[in-house]
mmJSON file of the N, C-alpha and C atoms, coordinates in Angstrom:
{"data_MODEL":{"atom_site":{
"group_PDB":["ATOM","ATOM","ATOM","ATOM","ATOM","ATOM","ATOM","ATOM","ATOM","ATOM","ATOM","ATOM","ATOM","ATOM","ATOM","ATOM","ATOM","ATOM","ATOM","ATOM","ATOM","ATOM","ATOM","ATOM","ATOM","ATOM","ATOM","ATOM","ATOM","ATOM","ATOM","ATOM","ATOM","ATOM","ATOM","ATOM","ATOM","ATOM","ATOM","ATOM","ATOM","ATOM","ATOM","ATOM","ATOM","ATOM","ATOM","ATOM","ATOM","ATOM","ATOM","ATOM","ATOM","ATOM","ATOM","ATOM","ATOM","ATOM","ATOM","ATOM","ATOM","ATOM","ATOM","ATOM","ATOM","ATOM","ATOM","ATOM","ATOM","ATOM","ATOM","ATOM","ATOM","ATOM","ATOM","ATOM","ATOM","ATOM","ATOM","ATOM","ATOM","ATOM","ATOM","ATOM","ATOM","ATOM","ATOM","ATOM","ATOM","ATOM","ATOM","ATOM","ATOM","ATOM","ATOM","ATOM","ATOM","ATOM","ATOM","ATOM","ATOM","ATOM","ATOM","ATOM","ATOM","ATOM","ATOM","ATOM","ATOM","ATOM","ATOM","ATOM","ATOM","ATOM","ATOM","ATOM","ATOM","ATOM","ATOM","ATOM","ATOM","ATOM","ATOM","ATOM","ATOM","ATOM","ATOM","ATOM","ATOM","ATOM","ATOM","ATOM","ATOM","ATOM","ATOM","ATOM","ATOM","ATOM","ATOM","ATOM","ATOM","ATOM","ATOM","ATOM","ATOM","ATOM","ATOM","ATOM","ATOM","ATOM","ATOM","ATOM","ATOM","ATOM","ATOM","ATOM","ATOM","ATOM","ATOM","ATOM","ATOM","ATOM","ATOM","ATOM","ATOM","ATOM","ATOM","ATOM","ATOM","ATOM","ATOM","ATOM","ATOM","ATOM","ATOM","ATOM","ATOM","ATOM","ATOM","ATOM","ATOM","ATOM","ATOM","ATOM","ATOM","ATOM","ATOM","ATOM","ATOM","ATOM","ATOM","ATOM","ATOM","ATOM","ATOM","ATOM","ATOM","ATOM","ATOM","ATOM","ATOM","ATOM","ATOM","ATOM","ATOM","ATOM","ATOM","ATOM","ATOM","ATOM","ATOM","ATOM","ATOM","ATOM","ATOM","ATOM","ATOM","ATOM","ATOM","ATOM","ATOM","ATOM","ATOM","ATOM","ATOM","ATOM","ATOM","ATOM","ATOM","ATOM","ATOM","ATOM","ATOM","ATOM","ATOM","ATOM","ATOM"],
"id":[1,2,3,4,5,6,7,8,9,10,11,12,13,14,15,16,17,18,19,20,21,22,23,24,25,26,27,28,29,30,31,32,33,34,35,36,37,38,39,40,41,42,43,44,45,46,47,48,49,50,51,52,53,54,55,56,57,58,59,60,61,62,63,64,65,66,67,68,69,70,71,72,73,74,75,76,77,78,79,80,81,82,83,84,85,86,87,88,89,90,91,92,93,94,95,96,97,98,99,100,101,102,103,104,105,106,107,108,109,110,111,112,113,114,115,116,117,118,119,120,121,122,123,124,125,126,127,128,129,130,131,132,133,134,135,136,137,138,139,140,141,142,143,144,145,146,147,148,149,150,151,152,153,154,155,156,157,158,159,160,161,162,163,164,165,166,167,168,169,170,171,172,173,174,175,176,177,178,179,180,181,182,183,184,185,186,187,188,189,190,191,192,193,194,195,196,197,198,199,200,201,202,203,204,205,206,207,208,209,210,211,212,213,214,215,216,217,218,219,220,221,222,223,224,225,226,227,228,229,230,231,232,233,234,235,236,237],
"type_symbol":["N","C","C","N","C","C","N","C","C","N","C","C","N","C","C","N","C","C","N","C","C","N","C","C","N","C","C","N","C","C","N","C","C","N","C","C","N","C","C","N","C","C","N","C","C","N","C","C","N","C","C","N","C","C","N","C","C","N","C","C","N","C","C","N","C","C","N","C","C","N","C","C","N","C","C","N","C","C","N","C","C","N","C","C","N","C","C","N","C","C","N","C","C","N","C","C","N","C","C","N","C","C","N","C","C","N","C","C","N","C","C","N","C","C","N","C","C","N","C","C","N","C","C","N","C","C","N","C","C","N","C","C","N","C","C","N","C","C","N","C","C","N","C","C","N","C","C","N","C","C","N","C","C","N","C","C","N","C","C","N","C","C","N","C","C","N","C","C","N","C","C","N","C","C","N","C","C","N","C","C","N","C","C","N","C","C","N","C","C","N","C","C","N","C","C","N","C","C","N","C","C","N","C","C","N","C","C","N","C","C","N","C","C","N","C","C","N","C","C","N","C","C","N","C","C","N","C","C","N","C","C","N","C","C","N","C","C"],
"label_atom_id":["N","CA","C","N","CA","C","N","CA","C","N","CA","C","N","CA","C","N","CA","C","N","CA","C","N","CA","C","N","CA","C","N","CA","C","N","CA","C","N","CA","C","N","CA","C","N","CA","C","N","CA","C","N","CA","C","N","CA","C","N","CA","C","N","CA","C","N","CA","C","N","CA","C","N","CA","C","N","CA","C","N","CA","C","N","CA","C","N","CA","C","N","CA","C","N","CA","C","N","CA","C","N","CA","C","N","CA","C","N","CA","C","N","CA","C","N","CA","C","N","CA","C","N","CA","C","N","CA","C","N","CA","C","N","CA","C","N","CA","C","N","CA","C","N","CA","C","N","CA","C","N","CA","C","N","CA","C","N","CA","C","N","CA","C","N","CA","C","N","CA","C","N","CA","C","N","CA","C","N","CA","C","N","CA","C","N","CA","C","N","CA","C","N","CA","C","N","CA","C","N","CA","C","N","CA","C","N","CA","C","N","CA","C","N","CA","C","N","CA","C","N","CA","C","N","CA","C","N","CA","C","N","CA","C","N","CA","C","N","CA","C","N","CA","C","N","CA","C","N","CA","C","N","CA","C","N","CA","C","N","CA","C","N","CA","C","N","CA","C","N","CA","C","N","CA","C"],
"label_alt_id":[null,null,null,null,null,null,null,null,null,null,null,null,null,null,null,null,null,null,null,null,null,null,null,null,null,null,null,null,null,null,null,null,null,null,null,null,null,null,null,null,null,null,null,null,null,null,null,null,null,null,null,null,null,null,null,null,null,null,null,null,null,null,null,null,null,null,null,null,null,null,null,null,null,null,null,null,null,null,null,null,null,null,null,null,null,null,null,null,null,null,null,null,null,null,null,null,null,null,null,null,null,null,null,null,null,null,null,null,null,null,null,null,null,null,null,null,null,null,null,null,null,null,null,null,null,null,null,null,null,null,null,null,null,null,null,null,null,null,null,null,null,null,null,null,null,null,null,null,null,null,null,null,null,null,null,null,null,null,null,null,null,null,null,null,null,null,null,null,null,null,null,null,null,null,null,null,null,null,null,null,null,null,null,null,null,null,null,null,null,null,null,null,null,null,null,null,null,null,null,null,null,null,null,null,null,null,null,null,null,null,null,null,null,null,null,null,null,null,null,null,null,null,null,null,null,null,null,null,null,null,null,null,null,null,null,null,null],
"label_comp_id":["MET","MET","MET","THR","THR","THR","ARG","ARG","ARG","HIS","HIS","HIS","GLN","GLN","GLN","THR","THR","THR","GLU","GLU","GLU","GLN","GLN","GLN","LEU","LEU","LEU","GLY","GLY","GLY","TRP","TRP","TRP","VAL","VAL","VAL","GLY","GLY","GLY","VAL","VAL","VAL","VAL","VAL","VAL","LEU","LEU","LEU","ILE","ILE","ILE","LEU","LEU","LEU","SER","SER","SER","ALA","ALA","ALA","TYR","TYR","TYR","MET","MET","MET","GLY","GLY","GLY","ASN","ASN","ASN","VAL","VAL","VAL","VAL","VAL","VAL","GLY","GLY","GLY","TRP","TRP","TRP","TRP","TRP","TRP","PRO","PRO","PRO","ALA","ALA","ALA","SER","SER","SER","SER","SER","SER","ALA","ALA","ALA","TRP","TRP","TRP","TYR","TYR","TYR","LEU","LEU","LEU","LEU","LEU","LEU","ALA","ALA","ALA","ASN","ASN","ASN","VAL","VAL","VAL","ALA","ALA","ALA","GLY","GLY","GLY","SER","SER","SER","VAL","VAL","VAL","LEU","LEU","LEU","LEU","LEU","LEU","ILE","ILE","ILE","LEU","LEU","LEU","GLU","GLU","GLU","ALA","ALA","ALA","LYS","LYS","LYS","ARG","ARG","ARG","VAL","VAL","VAL","LYS","LYS","LYS","ASN","ASN","ASN","TRP","TRP","TRP","GLN","GLN","GLN","PRO","PRO","PRO","VAL","VAL","VAL","VAL","VAL","VAL","LEU","LEU","LEU","ASN","ASN","ASN","ALA","ALA","ALA","VAL","VAL","VAL","TRP","TRP","TRP","LEU","LEU","LEU","LEU","LEU","LEU","VAL","VAL","VAL","ALA","ALA","ALA","LEU","LEU","LEU","VAL","VAL","VAL","GLY","GLY","GLY","ILE","ILE","ILE","ALA","ALA","ALA","ARG","ARG","ARG","SER","SER","SER","ILE","ILE","ILE","TRP","TRP","TRP"],
"label_asym_id":["A","A","A","A","A","A","A","A","A","A","A","A","A","A","A","A","A","A","A","A","A","A","A","A","A","A","A","A","A","A","A","A","A","A","A","A","A","A","A","A","A","A","A","A","A","A","A","A","A","A","A","A","A","A","A","A","A","A","A","A","A","A","A","A","A","A","A","A","A","A","A","A","A","A","A","A","A","A","A","A","A","A","A","A","A","A","A","A","A","A","A","A","A","A","A","A","A","A","A","A","A","A","A","A","A","A","A","A","A","A","A","A","A","A","A","A","A","A","A","A","A","A","A","A","A","A","A","A","A","A","A","A","A","A","A","A","A","A","A","A","A","A","A","A","A","A","A","A","A","A","A","A","A","A","A","A","A","A","A","A","A","A","A","A","A","A","A","A","A","A","A","A","A","A","A","A","A","A","A","A","A","A","A","A","A","A","A","A","A","A","A","A","A","A","A","A","A","A","A","A","A","A","A","A","A","A","A","A","A","A","A","A","A","A","A","A","A","A","A","A","A","A","A","A","A","A","A","A","A","A","A","A","A","A","A","A","A"],
"label_entity_id":["1","1","1","1","1","1","1","1","1","1","1","1","1","1","1","1","1","1","1","1","1","1","1","1","1","1","1","1","1","1","1","1","1","1","1","1","1","1","1","1","1","1","1","1","1","1","1","1","1","1","1","1","1","1","1","1","1","1","1","1","1","1","1","1","1","1","1","1","1","1","1","1","1","1","1","1","1","1","1","1","1","1","1","1","1","1","1","1","1","1","1","1","1","1","1","1","1","1","1","1","1","1","1","1","1","1","1","1","1","1","1","1","1","1","1","1","1","1","1","1","1","1","1","1","1","1","1","1","1","1","1","1","1","1","1","1","1","1","1","1","1","1","1","1","1","1","1","1","1","1","1","1","1","1","1","1","1","1","1","1","1","1","1","1","1","1","1","1","1","1","1","1","1","1","1","1","1","1","1","1","1","1","1","1","1","1","1","1","1","1","1","1","1","1","1","1","1","1","1","1","1","1","1","1","1","1","1","1","1","1","1","1","1","1","1","1","1","1","1","1","1","1","1","1","1","1","1","1","1","1","1","1","1","1","1","1","1"],
"label_seq_id":[1,1,1,2,2,2,3,3,3,4,4,4,5,5,5,6,6,6,7,7,7,8,8,8,9,9,9,10,10,10,11,11,11,12,12,12,13,13,13,14,14,14,15,15,15,16,16,16,17,17,17,18,18,18,19,19,19,20,20,20,21,21,21,22,22,22,23,23,23,24,24,24,25,25,25,26,26,26,27,27,27,28,28,28,29,29,29,30,30,30,31,31,31,32,32,32,33,33,33,34,34,34,35,35,35,36,36,36,37,37,37,38,38,38,39,39,39,40,40,40,41,41,41,42,42,42,43,43,43,44,44,44,45,45,45,46,46,46,47,47,47,48,48,48,49,49,49,50,50,50,51,51,51,52,52,52,53,53,53,54,54,54,55,55,55,56,56,56,57,57,57,58,58,58,59,59,59,60,60,60,61,61,61,62,62,62,63,63,63,64,64,64,65,65,65,66,66,66,67,67,67,68,68,68,69,69,69,70,70,70,71,71,71,72,72,72,73,73,73,74,74,74,75,75,75,76,76,76,77,77,77,78,78,78,79,79,79],
"pdbx_PDB_ins_code":[null,null,null,null,null,null,null,null,null,null,null,null,null,null,null,null,null,null,null,null,null,null,null,null,null,null,null,null,null,null,null,null,null,null,null,null,null,null,null,null,null,null,null,null,null,null,null,null,null,null,null,null,null,null,null,null,null,null,null,null,null,null,null,null,null,null,null,null,null,null,null,null,null,null,null,null,null,null,null,null,null,null,null,null,null,null,null,null,null,null,null,null,null,null,null,null,null,null,null,null,null,null,null,null,null,null,null,null,null,null,null,null,null,null,null,null,null,null,null,null,null,null,null,null,null,null,null,null,null,null,null,null,null,null,null,null,null,null,null,null,null,null,null,null,null,null,null,null,null,null,null,null,null,null,null,null,null,null,null,null,null,null,null,null,null,null,null,null,null,null,null,null,null,null,null,null,null,null,null,null,null,null,null,null,null,null,null,null,null,null,null,null,null,null,null,null,null,null,null,null,null,null,null,null,null,null,null,null,null,null,null,null,null,null,null,null,null,null,null,null,null,null,null,null,null,null,null,null,null,null,null,null,null,null,null,null,null],
"Cartn_x":[0.641,-0.048,1.039,0.755,1.398,1.135,1.828,2.147,1.035,-0.255,-1.252,-2.034,-2.148,-3.386,-3.525,-2.182,-2.68,-3.286,-2.686,-2.833,-4.603,-5.07,-6.669,-7.91,-7.113,-7.642,-7.786,-7.023,-6.743,-7.615,-8.196,-8.944,-10.128,-10.351,-12.095,-12.092,-10.82,-10.929,-10.896,-11.275,-11.221,-12.751,-13.215,-14.477,-15.51,-15.403,-15.843,-15.749,-15.188,-15.002,-15.638,-15.436,-16.056,-17.911,-18.341,-19.769,-19.807,-19.399,-19.903,-20.341,-19.403,-19.13,-20.845,-20.138,-21.505,-22.998,-22.789,-24.406,-25.107,-24.075,-24.259,-24.339,-23.861,-24.324,-25.422,-25.965,-27.644,-28.089,-27.989,-29.345,-29.72,-28.687,-28.562,-28.892,-27.569,-27.034,-26.918,-26.923,-26.818,-25.404,-24.236,-22.904,-23.154,-24.527,-24.403,-25.745,-25.399,-25.757,-24.748,-24.611,-24.016,-23.511,-24.195,-23.208,-21.939,-23.029,-21.465,-20.534,-20.621,-20.034,-18.619,-19.204,-18.446,-17.709,-18.491,-17.53,-16.496,-16.134,-15.503,-13.933,-15.086,-13.758,-13.152,-13.759,-12.923,-12.733,-12.874,-12.224,-10.727,-10.738,-9.278,-8.756,-9.174,-7.782,-7.396,-8.063,-7.51,-6.483,-7.09,-6.287,-5.178,-5.253,-4.168,-2.962,-3.199,-2.422,-1.782,-2.372,-1.919,-0.525,-1.423,0.033,1.029,0.636,2.164,2.916,2.365,3.32,4.242,3.761,4.544,5.298,4.73,5.836,5.25,4.042,3.819,2.999,3.123,2.763,1.842,1.886,0.259,-0.614,-1.35,-2.08,-2.488,-1.472,-1.133,-1.971,-1.897,-1.934,-3.102,-3.493,-4.879,-6.192,-5.876,-6.668,-6.339,-6.05,-5.575,-6.706,-6.642,-7.036,-8.791,-9.559,-10.81,-11.126,-10.287,-10.297,-11.147,-10.592,-10.82,-12.475,-11.979,-13.668,-15.215,-14.541,-14.904,-15.782,-14.16,-14.653,-15.424,-14.83,-15.799,-17.316,-17.753,-18.764,-19.767,-18.939,-19.68,-20.02,-18.629,-18.956,-19.904,-20.284,-21.755,-23.319,-22.616,-24.261,-24.25,-23.59,-23.688,-23.823,-23.664,-23.67,-24.752],
"Cartn_y":[-1.295,0.364,1.548,2.31,3.609,4.832,5.085,6.716,7.074,7.17,8.27,7.401,6.171,5.186,5.402,4.66,4.632,6.527,7.52,8.615,8.976,8.223,8.274,7.72,6.304,5.657,6.291,6.68,7.791,8.776,9.467,10.009,9.895,7.923,8.15,7.76,6.399,6.572,8.151,9.436,10.136,10.797,11.008,10.582,9.801,8.657,7.361,7.467,7.889,8.161,9.455,10.775,11.69,11.773,11.213,10.812,9.886,8.936,7.988,9.059,9.988,10.42,11.733,12.435,13.76,12.752,12.014,11.185,10.715,9.702,9.81,11.602,12.799,13.461,14.573,14.733,14.753,14.291,12.15,11.773,10.926,10.781,9.821,8.466,8.291,6.374,6.315,5.319,5.431,5.222,5.329,4.448,2.753,2.856,0.919,0.339,1.345,0.939,0.016,-0.526,-1.22,-0.124,0.388,1.54,2.656,2.56,3.688,2.996,1.57,0.647,0.263,-0.035,-0.638,0.675,1.872,2.756,3.308,3.405,3.702,1.776,1.097,0.302,0.283,0.387,0.522,1.938,2.999,4.062,4.1,3.281,3.002,2.817,1.169,0.389,1.194,1.802,2.553,3.931,4.404,5.829,5.633,3.793,3.018,2.475,2.199,2.102,3.081,4.291,5.522,5.883,6.243,6.762,5.496,3.84,3.264,3.897,3.588,3.774,5.483,6.23,7.912,7.958,6.189,5.99,7.828,7.447,8.479,8.036,7.582,6.393,7.005,7.857,8.579,8.38,8.99,8.669,6.853,5.859,4.257,4.254,4.676,4.194,4.487,6.348,6.669,6.029,5.665,4.695,3.5,2.34,1.51,0.716,2.012,2.029,2.449,2.861,2.995,2.231,1.63,0.299,-0.276,-1.284,-1.99,-1.176,-0.681,0.614,0.205,0.023,0.187,-1.547,-2.368,-3.819,-4.297,-4.233,-4.254,-4.413,-2.261,-1.829,-2.941,-4.141,-4.577,-5.908,-6.634,-8.001,-7.55,-6.613,-6.335,-6.804,-6.109,-5.764,-7.418,-8.069,-9.673,-10.182,-10.53,-11.176,-10.297],
"Cartn_z":[-0.466,0.195,-0.027,-1.365,-1.246,0.396,0.782,1.455,1.533,0.14,-0.087,0.422,0.174,-0.084,1.844,2.949,3.809,4.528,4.082,4.211,4.199,2.685,2.762,3.853,3.374,4.927,5.185,6.167,7.81,7.784,6.339,7.043,7.004,5.983,6.189,7.706,8.165,10.318,10.417,10.393,11.107,10.779,9.328,9.287,9.727,9.85,10.732,12.003,13.086,14.497,15.015,13.815,14.519,13.996,12.703,12.68,13.49,13.97,14.813,16.22,16.546,17.678,17.979,16.177,16.428,16.435,15.763,15.713,16.568,17.856,19.396,19.886,19.929,20.198,19.967,18.71,18.458,18.274,18.94,19.06,18.197,16.824,16.492,16.439,16.963,17.493,18.969,19.687,21.139,21.033,21.446,21.54,22.227,22.266,22.547,20.531,19.403,18.47,18.218,16.764,15.793,15.034,14.557,13.741,14.167,14.916,16.88,17.151,17.362,17.648,16.461,14.839,13.784,13.462,13.445,12.964,13.788,14.84,16.051,15.477,15.717,15.15,13.742,13.408,11.733,11.34,12.213,12.124,13.025,13.891,15.465,14.016,13.965,12.934,11.426,10.653,10.011,10.452,11.459,12.076,12.517,13.704,13.977,12.814,11.41,9.771,9.971,9.455,9.021,10.507,11.969,13.078,12.465,12.753,13.057,11.455,10.286,9.395,9.269,9.607,9.873,11.496,12.289,13.847,14.366,14.541,15.136,17.006,17.567,18.505,20.002,19.899,20.345,19.632,18.477,17.944,18.369,18.041,18.26,19.257,20.135,21.325,21.804,21.706,22.016,21.198,20.415,18.683,19.238,20.35,20.097,21.412,22.429,23.137,23.425,21.672,21.561,20.56,19.727,19.957,20.539,21.859,22.689,23.681,23.129,24.589,22.863,22.065,21.222,21.052,21.274,21.379,22.614,23.778,25.084,24.352,24.346,23.509,22.863,21.844,21.084,21.738,22.198,23.261,24.524,25.074,26.278,24.875,23.84,23.139,22.818,22.519,21.883,23.467,23.826,25.704,26.619],
"occupancy":[1.0,1.0,1.0,1.0,1.0,1.0,1.0,1.0,1.0,1.0,1.0,1.0,1.0,1.0,1.0,1.0,1.0,1.0,1.0,1.0,1.0,1.0,1.0,1.0,1.0,1.0,1.0,1.0,1.0,1.0,1.0,1.0,1.0,1.0,1.0,1.0,1.0,1.0,1.0,1.0,1.0,1.0,1.0,1.0,1.0,1.0,1.0,1.0,1.0,1.0,1.0,1.0,1.0,1.0,1.0,1.0,1.0,1.0,1.0,1.0,1.0,1.0,1.0,1.0,1.0,1.0,1.0,1.0,1.0,1.0,1.0,1.0,1.0,1.0,1.0,1.0,1.0,1.0,1.0,1.0,1.0,1.0,1.0,1.0,1.0,1.0,1.0,1.0,1.0,1.0,1.0,1.0,1.0,1.0,1.0,1.0,1.0,1.0,1.0,1.0,1.0,1.0,1.0,1.0,1.0,1.0,1.0,1.0,1.0,1.0,1.0,1.0,1.0,1.0,1.0,1.0,1.0,1.0,1.0,1.0,1.0,1.0,1.0,1.0,1.0,1.0,1.0,1.0,1.0,1.0,1.0,1.0,1.0,1.0,1.0,1.0,1.0,1.0,1.0,1.0,1.0,1.0,1.0,1.0,1.0,1.0,1.0,1.0,1.0,1.0,1.0,1.0,1.0,1.0,1.0,1.0,1.0,1.0,1.0,1.0,1.0,1.0,1.0,1.0,1.0,1.0,1.0,1.0,1.0,1.0,1.0,1.0,1.0,1.0,1.0,1.0,1.0,1.0,1.0,1.0,1.0,1.0,1.0,1.0,1.0,1.0,1.0,1.0,1.0,1.0,1.0,1.0,1.0,1.0,1.0,1.0,1.0,1.0,1.0,1.0,1.0,1.0,1.0,1.0,1.0,1.0,1.0,1.0,1.0,1.0,1.0,1.0,1.0,1.0,1.0,1.0,1.0,1.0,1.0,1.0,1.0,1.0,1.0,1.0,1.0,1.0,1.0,1.0,1.0,1.0,1.0,1.0,1.0,1.0,1.0,1.0,1.0],
"B_iso_or_equiv":[0.0,0.0,0.0,0.0,0.0,0.0,0.0,0.0,0.0,0.0,0.0,0.0,0.0,0.0,0.0,0.0,0.0,0.0,0.0,0.0,0.0,0.0,0.0,0.0,0.0,0.0,0.0,0.0,0.0,0.0,0.0,0.0,0.0,0.0,0.0,0.0,0.0,0.0,0.0,0.0,0.0,0.0,0.0,0.0,0.0,0.0,0.0,0.0,0.0,0.0,0.0,0.0,0.0,0.0,0.0,0.0,0.0,0.0,0.0,0.0,0.0,0.0,0.0,0.0,0.0,0.0,0.0,0.0,0.0,0.0,0.0,0.0,0.0,0.0,0.0,0.0,0.0,0.0,0.0,0.0,0.0,0.0,0.0,0.0,0.0,0.0,0.0,0.0,0.0,0.0,0.0,0.0,0.0,0.0,0.0,0.0,0.0,0.0,0.0,0.0,0.0,0.0,0.0,0.0,0.0,0.0,0.0,0.0,0.0,0.0,0.0,0.0,0.0,0.0,0.0,0.0,0.0,0.0,0.0,0.0,0.0,0.0,0.0,0.0,0.0,0.0,0.0,0.0,0.0,0.0,0.0,0.0,0.0,0.0,0.0,0.0,0.0,0.0,0.0,0.0,0.0,0.0,0.0,0.0,0.0,0.0,0.0,0.0,0.0,0.0,0.0,0.0,0.0,0.0,0.0,0.0,0.0,0.0,0.0,0.0,0.0,0.0,0.0,0.0,0.0,0.0,0.0,0.0,0.0,0.0,0.0,0.0,0.0,0.0,0.0,0.0,0.0,0.0,0.0,0.0,0.0,0.0,0.0,0.0,0.0,0.0,0.0,0.0,0.0,0.0,0.0,0.0,0.0,0.0,0.0,0.0,0.0,0.0,0.0,0.0,0.0,0.0,0.0,0.0,0.0,0.0,0.0,0.0,0.0,0.0,0.0,0.0,0.0,0.0,0.0,0.0,0.0,0.0,0.0,0.0,0.0,0.0,0.0,0.0,0.0,0.0,0.0,0.0,0.0,0.0,0.0,0.0,0.0,0.0,0.0,0.0,0.0],
"pdbx_formal_charge":[null,null,null,null,null,null,null,null,null,null,null,null,null,null,null,null,null,null,null,null,null,null,null,null,null,null,null,null,null,null,null,null,null,null,null,null,null,null,null,null,null,null,null,null,null,null,null,null,null,null,null,null,null,null,null,null,null,null,null,null,null,null,null,null,null,null,null,null,null,null,null,null,null,null,null,null,null,null,null,null,null,null,null,null,null,null,null,null,null,null,null,null,null,null,null,null,null,null,null,null,null,null,null,null,null,null,null,null,null,null,null,null,null,null,null,null,null,null,null,null,null,null,null,null,null,null,null,null,null,null,null,null,null,null,null,null,null,null,null,null,null,null,null,null,null,null,null,null,null,null,null,null,null,null,null,null,null,null,null,null,null,null,null,null,null,null,null,null,null,null,null,null,null,null,null,null,null,null,null,null,null,null,null,null,null,null,null,null,null,null,null,null,null,null,null,null,null,null,null,null,null,null,null,null,null,null,null,null,null,null,null,null,null,null,null,null,null,null,null,null,null,null,null,null,null,null,null,null,null,null,null,null,null,null,null,null,null],
"auth_seq_id":[1,1,1,2,2,2,3,3,3,4,4,4,5,5,5,6,6,6,7,7,7,8,8,8,9,9,9,10,10,10,11,11,11,12,12,12,13,13,13,14,14,14,15,15,15,16,16,16,17,17,17,18,18,18,19,19,19,20,20,20,21,21,21,22,22,22,23,23,23,24,24,24,25,25,25,26,26,26,27,27,27,28,28,28,29,29,29,30,30,30,31,31,31,32,32,32,33,33,33,34,34,34,35,35,35,36,36,36,37,37,37,38,38,38,39,39,39,40,40,40,41,41,41,42,42,42,43,43,43,44,44,44,45,45,45,46,46,46,47,47,47,48,48,48,49,49,49,50,50,50,51,51,51,52,52,52,53,53,53,54,54,54,55,55,55,56,56,56,57,57,57,58,58,58,59,59,59,60,60,60,61,61,61,62,62,62,63,63,63,64,64,64,65,65,65,66,66,66,67,67,67,68,68,68,69,69,69,70,70,70,71,71,71,72,72,72,73,73,73,74,74,74,75,75,75,76,76,76,77,77,77,78,78,78,79,79,79],
"auth_comp_id":["MET","MET","MET","THR","THR","THR","ARG","ARG","ARG","HIS","HIS","HIS","GLN","GLN","GLN","THR","THR","THR","GLU","GLU","GLU","GLN","GLN","GLN","LEU","LEU","LEU","GLY","GLY","GLY","TRP","TRP","TRP","VAL","VAL","VAL","GLY","GLY","GLY","VAL","VAL","VAL","VAL","VAL","VAL","LEU","LEU","LEU","ILE","ILE","ILE","LEU","LEU","LEU","SER","SER","SER","ALA","ALA","ALA","TYR","TYR","TYR","MET","MET","MET","GLY","GLY","GLY","ASN","ASN","ASN","VAL","VAL","VAL","VAL","VAL","VAL","GLY","GLY","GLY","TRP","TRP","TRP","TRP","TRP","TRP","PRO","PRO","PRO","ALA","ALA","ALA","SER","SER","SER","SER","SER","SER","ALA","ALA","ALA","TRP","TRP","TRP","TYR","TYR","TYR","LEU","LEU","LEU","LEU","LEU","LEU","ALA","ALA","ALA","ASN","ASN","ASN","VAL","VAL","VAL","ALA","ALA","ALA","GLY","GLY","GLY","SER","SER","SER","VAL","VAL","VAL","LEU","LEU","LEU","LEU","LEU","LEU","ILE","ILE","ILE","LEU","LEU","LEU","GLU","GLU","GLU","ALA","ALA","ALA","LYS","LYS","LYS","ARG","ARG","ARG","VAL","VAL","VAL","LYS","LYS","LYS","ASN","ASN","ASN","TRP","TRP","TRP","GLN","GLN","GLN","PRO","PRO","PRO","VAL","VAL","VAL","VAL","VAL","VAL","LEU","LEU","LEU","ASN","ASN","ASN","ALA","ALA","ALA","VAL","VAL","VAL","TRP","TRP","TRP","LEU","LEU","LEU","LEU","LEU","LEU","VAL","VAL","VAL","ALA","ALA","ALA","LEU","LEU","LEU","VAL","VAL","VAL","GLY","GLY","GLY","ILE","ILE","ILE","ALA","ALA","ALA","ARG","ARG","ARG","SER","SER","SER","ILE","ILE","ILE","TRP","TRP","TRP"],
"auth_asym_id":["A","A","A","A","A","A","A","A","A","A","A","A","A","A","A","A","A","A","A","A","A","A","A","A","A","A","A","A","A","A","A","A","A","A","A","A","A","A","A","A","A","A","A","A","A","A","A","A","A","A","A","A","A","A","A","A","A","A","A","A","A","A","A","A","A","A","A","A","A","A","A","A","A","A","A","A","A","A","A","A","A","A","A","A","A","A","A","A","A","A","A","A","A","A","A","A","A","A","A","A","A","A","A","A","A","A","A","A","A","A","A","A","A","A","A","A","A","A","A","A","A","A","A","A","A","A","A","A","A","A","A","A","A","A","A","A","A","A","A","A","A","A","A","A","A","A","A","A","A","A","A","A","A","A","A","A","A","A","A","A","A","A","A","A","A","A","A","A","A","A","A","A","A","A","A","A","A","A","A","A","A","A","A","A","A","A","A","A","A","A","A","A","A","A","A","A","A","A","A","A","A","A","A","A","A","A","A","A","A","A","A","A","A","A","A","A","A","A","A","A","A","A","A","A","A","A","A","A","A","A","A","A","A","A","A","A","A"],
"auth_atom_id":["N","CA","C","N","CA","C","N","CA","C","N","CA","C","N","CA","C","N","CA","C","N","CA","C","N","CA","C","N","CA","C","N","CA","C","N","CA","C","N","CA","C","N","CA","C","N","CA","C","N","CA","C","N","CA","C","N","CA","C","N","CA","C","N","CA","C","N","CA","C","N","CA","C","N","CA","C","N","CA","C","N","CA","C","N","CA","C","N","CA","C","N","CA","C","N","CA","C","N","CA","C","N","CA","C","N","CA","C","N","CA","C","N","CA","C","N","CA","C","N","CA","C","N","CA","C","N","CA","C","N","CA","C","N","CA","C","N","CA","C","N","CA","C","N","CA","C","N","CA","C","N","CA","C","N","CA","C","N","CA","C","N","CA","C","N","CA","C","N","CA","C","N","CA","C","N","CA","C","N","CA","C","N","CA","C","N","CA","C","N","CA","C","N","CA","C","N","CA","C","N","CA","C","N","CA","C","N","CA","C","N","CA","C","N","CA","C","N","CA","C","N","CA","C","N","CA","C","N","CA","C","N","CA","C","N","CA","C","N","CA","C","N","CA","C","N","CA","C","N","CA","C","N","CA","C","N","CA","C","N","CA","C","N","CA","C","N","CA","C","N","CA","C","N","CA","C"],
"pdbx_PDB_model_num":[1,1,1,1,1,1,1,1,1,1,1,1,1,1,1,1,1,1,1,1,1,1,1,1,1,1,1,1,1,1,1,1,1,1,1,1,1,1,1,1,1,1,1,1,1,1,1,1,1,1,1,1,1,1,1,1,1,1,1,1,1,1,1,1,1,1,1,1,1,1,1,1,1,1,1,1,1,1,1,1,1,1,1,1,1,1,1,1,1,1,1,1,1,1,1,1,1,1,1,1,1,1,1,1,1,1,1,1,1,1,1,1,1,1,1,1,1,1,1,1,1,1,1,1,1,1,1,1,1,1,1,1,1,1,1,1,1,1,1,1,1,1,1,1,1,1,1,1,1,1,1,1,1,1,1,1,1,1,1,1,1,1,1,1,1,1,1,1,1,1,1,1,1,1,1,1,1,1,1,1,1,1,1,1,1,1,1,1,1,1,1,1,1,1,1,1,1,1,1,1,1,1,1,1,1,1,1,1,1,1,1,1,1,1,1,1,1,1,1,1,1,1,1,1,1,1,1,1,1,1,1,1,1,1,1,1,1]
}}}
């Protein structure tokens, strides 16, 4: 994957996370909804890939925690 492609995927990750957050704040999607949780999972994975590519470790850690929280939310909604 080229630098340009991973950068674009990073921006998709930003849009996913911000869209989920905005949708939650304005009342479109509760934090337990599948869309909210999956958008956060996908967004954080994409941001981790981009931040890791440029060796920017703070966003990697932040998004790894964000990913973990979203996965816990999915697990709680299944069980």
